[in-house]
N, C-alpha and C positions, 0 to 999 in steps of 0.2 A: 590345659598348661597350668603351669609354674611357679613360683619362684618361694624356696619355702628355708628357712631357717630352725631351727626349734634345739634348743635344751635339752642334755639328753636324764637331769635330773625330772626333766618334761613327758615324757613321749606316755606317762597313765594315760592308755582313751581317755579313762572322768577326766580329766585336763585338757580344758577344749577353751579353745575361746571367747572370751570375758568382755573385753576391753574391739571396739566392733570401729572399723578406718576408713575413709577411702579419700587415693589420690590418681594425682595425675600425670603426663611425663606432656607437661605445656610446652607445648611445640609450636613455629609461625616459620612460612617460606623464607628463603635466606639468599641472596647469592646464591651464595653453591649450593645449594638443601636446605633442610629444616635446619633447623637455631630451637635448643632445644634452657625453658627455663628455670632457672636456679633461684631458690629461699637465701636469705639471707637470715638465722635469728639467731636478734642476740642474748637472749637466754639462753641460749643451749654453748652460741658459737660457736654454728655448724654451717653448713651450708647444704638443701638440700633438695627430694623436689615438693608441693605444693598439695601437705592432707593434712584432714582433721579426722574429728572424732563428730560419726552421727548421733545427730539429736532425733532424740527422741523423737519414735515415728516414721522417723527418715531410717530410709533405700540406703544404700551401697551406690548408685549412678547420682541421685540427686544432692547427693551429699558432697558425691568428687565437686560436684559442679561448683558447688555453694561454698565450700575453703578453699577449693583452686581461686573463686572472687573477692573472699574476705583476708585473703592472703595475700592479691596480686589485683586487687582495680580492676581480672580482666573481665568479661562475657568467655566461653568455653563450649565446646562443643566436644561428645563426649563423640570416640570416633570405634576403634578396636581394643576390645577385653584385655587384658596383658600380665593376668595371674593378681595372685599379690603373695604379702610375700606373711610369714608370723613370728611373730617372739616373743622372750619371757618379756617380761616386769621385774628391773632389780627388787627382789627380798619380797618376793611376792610369788605366790606360784600364781600367779594368772600371764594368759596367753594377749598377745594382743594384736590383731590383724587386717591389715590393711587391703583393700581391695584396691588397683590403678585400672584405668585408659590412658590411652591415647586422649589430647583432651587438644584441637586448634585452636588455638587463639583467637580472639577476635576483636572488642572494641571495649573501648576503654583502657586506664594508662592504672601506673605503677602510681602507690602514693606510701609511706611510712604510715605503718601501723601501728597496731598492742605488739603484733608478735610479731611480725620481720619488718626490717631495716631497706636489706637492695636487695633486689633482684635484677640479674645478666644471666644476657641470653651467651650463649656458645656455641655452633654447634658440633654435632658429634665423635668427631676429628679430638676435639678435647675437650666437653663435660664431662667425661667417665679423672677427667686429674681434676677435678672440682667440685664433687658427690663428697663425702664428709663419711656414708655412711656403703657393704659393699654389696647390704639391696635396693636399698635403690640404680647399682647399678649392675643386679640384675636385671630388673627393666628395664632398662633405659636399652641394656643385651636383648631383649627381649621387642621391643620397638624398633630396635635395627636390619628385624630379620625381614621387615618387608615392609615397601613406600607408607612416608608417615602416613598420607591421605587414604585413604581406603577409603568406599561406599560402600552409604550402611542402607539395609532394609529390613524393619521391624516388622517382626512376624505373633498377633500376637491370638492366643483363644479365646473369641469370646470370653466376661465374667458370666457367673454363675444365675442358669434358667430357670430353674430352680426341679422337676423332672416330670421328663413326658408323659407321663401315665396322670399324673393333676393338674394336668391342661387337656381343655374339651374340643380348645379348636383344630384346624390348622400347622403342627409340628413347623411350622416356616412362621407362624403367627405368633410364637413365643416367646413371651416378653421375659426379660431379665426380672433374677426375683431382688425384693430390698438389698439383700448380702452382695448381687449384683450390679448393683448402684452404686456401688460404695466402692465394688473394683474402680467400675471405669470411670469414674471421679480422683480419685488413689494413679492410676496410669499416667491420666495425661502427665503431671508434672517428672515421671517416667520418661514419657517419649522421646517431651518436651528435655531432656537433657541430652539429645543425643541430634538435634537438633531438628528434629520431625514434621513436618511439611508439607507432607501430599497424603494422604487419605485416602483405602479401599476397602473396598470389604465381601466378602460374600452375600448373597440375598438372603440370607432367613435375621429374622428383625433383630432379636439376642445379636449377633454381627454387629450389627445395625447401631443399634442401641448403647453397642461397647464401646462404637469410637466415638457418638456421640458429641461426651464434652472435648475432647476433642478440635474436635469438627467446628463448636461453637469459640471456645479457644482461638486457635485459627481463624475465626471464618473462610475456614474452606471448603466445597463439598465434598460429598465421600461419595466417590465412583465404584456403580453396584457392580460386581465380579462372579455370576452364576457360577464361574470354572472351577473358581473360590473354595467352593461348598463344599457337603462331602459329598453329595449325589451328580453335580457338575462334574469335580473331579474326579468319580470311578468313573464319568462315562464317556470320557475327554482326558485321559490321567497327562501322557506328553501333548496336548497344545496348555491345558491347565499347568506345568514345564513351564513352557518353553511363556509360554503368556506370565509367569510369574519374574526370567531371566529376566523378559524385556523392562522390570517398571529401574531394574539398578540403571542410575544414573552420578555420574556426576553431577547433573545441576540443583538437586533435592534428596533430602534420607525421607521414603513413599511408606508407608502403616498400613499393611496389609494381614485383616481382623479375616481369621479362620474358622474352622472345625478341627475333633480332638481328630475323627477319624481321615485327613488330610495333614495336617503337617505334625507329627511324623515321619512319615513315607516321605513327604516334602523337603527335606527337612538331610530327611539319609539317601535321598536322590542326589540334591544339592554336594553332601559331604561328599561319596562316592566321588562326583565331579572336579570333586578339590584337592581330593586325596586321602581329606580330610579324614581320623577319629571323631565320633558329636562326643563330649559327655550327658555322664547318666540323664534324663531329668522324665520327670513325670507325665510333664505339661499339661498341669494347671487349669484348669480353665481360670482365667487369668492371665494369664502366664503370657512368660514374650521373652522369644528370641531374636539379640540384636547380633546380624546377620552382617560379615563385609568383606567387603568383594574388590577386585582387579580383577579391570572387565571385568566377565562375567565370571570370572572362576573363586570359589569360597575359598578364605583366608583363616575367618576362623568363624569361632561364632561364642554363646555369652546365654545362656539360661537365666532369665529371671525370673523367679520360681511364684516371686511375690507384688504384688503390689503395698503392702497394708501392713509387712510385717517390721518388726528391727529385727527382725533374725539375718542372720549370713542368707542366702542364701539365689550367691550367683556361684553357676559353675562352667 
């Protein structure tokens, strides 16, 4: 799902977005429904959704949380992915892409800063008239199609662990290689951007090691789930699917680390149950599905292909 505008002169497929940014529909619970945070930037004289360019080495999800914090003073937890807008930079053959998430405001207080001098909150019925840009209004319309608060499950494929034929021991004991250890560390801030709070893992060592840095950061246990391994899933597919659904909760954000033979089938089944068409995904090692649920129905799915790259990999 995306909202995109593009100048006709830039439809040349060789012209790709080379300025990457991320932002959020920042919301809080109001007396009559969600209220949307809108910022005023005196430099531009506009009212917009909080957003900003990615720092070197940063992913869009991490950038979205950081930019919300810098521009509003509030910490925020990402929810469902809302899509992206793409637009030309005046006077240049360049495109800027901005990825957006729903983000619930948590702690903090607004203070005037170098970029923003006001933060105002509006109910959905009024916010459209306050936003300066049609692209922001497009993103808010997407936000308004579903409940503001959804339940998130983060489904991770284990990080790189070398080739099976190069390991002498039992395959379930094959550890992460050096690149996989880097991936596991880089995953942590991306998972925390969504409020990761509980950890479940298939029993192969490489799955457990993938979420160990997150467990250390949270000071949390890793709950071993043999049904999320390839062998366990194949032998009891129905039970494994129901076990996964049982983890959907409004009391926290579970992270589930599994294997390449499980994730495509499980996500496709969830999508079919929810009536969704999934974005294309290679399900590479170290990638993440951010799955958004209302009750136990999948309503949105966002695949983050890498945790180590500044390239746009959000679909």
